[in-house]
C-alpha positions in Angstrom: 14.4 5.7 0.4 12.1 3.5 -1.8 14.9 2.6 -4.2 14.6 -1.1 -3.4 11.0 -1.5 -4.5 10.2 -3.6 -7.5 6.9 -4.6 -9.2 5.2 -7.4 -7.3 6.4 -6.4 -3.8 3.9 -6.0 -1.1 3.8 -2.7 0.9 1.9 -0.6 3.3 1.6 3.2 3.5 2.3 4.1 7.1 0.7 7.5 6.5 -2.6 5.8 5.4 -2.9 2.4 7.1 -6.6 2.3 6.1 -5.5 1.7 2.5 -4.5 -1.8 3.5 -2.0 -4.0 1.8 -0.7 -2.8 -1.6 1.2 -4.4 -4.5 3.8 -2.3 -6.3 2.9 -2.0 -10.0 5.8 0.1 -11.1 8.5 2.5 -9.9 9.9 5.2 -12.2 12.3 7.4 -10.3 10.4 8.7 -7.3 6.9 7.8 -8.7 5.6 4.5 -7.4 2.3 3.1 -8.6 0.7 0.8 -6.0 -2.6 -1.1 -6.1 -3.9 -1.0 -2.6 -6.6 -3.5 -1.4 -8.9 -0.8 0.1 -7.9 2.3 -1.9 -7.2 1.1 -5.4 -4.4 2.3 -7.6 -2.4 5.2 -6.2 0.7 7.0 -7.4 3.0 7.7 -4.5 5.6 10.4 -4.4 8.6 8.5 -3.0 10.2 11.7 -1.9 7.4 12.3 0.6 6.3 8.8 1.6 8.5 5.9 2.6 6.5 2.7 2.0 6.9 -0.2 4.4 7.8 -3.5 2.8 5.5 -6.4 4.0 7.1 -9.7 4.6 4.4 -12.4 4.1 6.7 -15.1 5.4 6.5 -13.9 9.0 
C-alpha cells in the first residue's frame, strides 16, 4: 500500500492529521520513518496505516 514511498516525499497520516505535513526519511519493508512537522520523527507500520502523498504543485 505504501510501496511507492521514497525518501524525500511529502505525506500526511490520515489517522493523525494533527501531526501535519511529514517528509519520508526511509522505507524498509513496511517500516516507514517520517519526520512530521508537529510530531517529530515517527516510525509508521505500513501494514496498519496508509499514508497520503501530498502534491505540493496543486
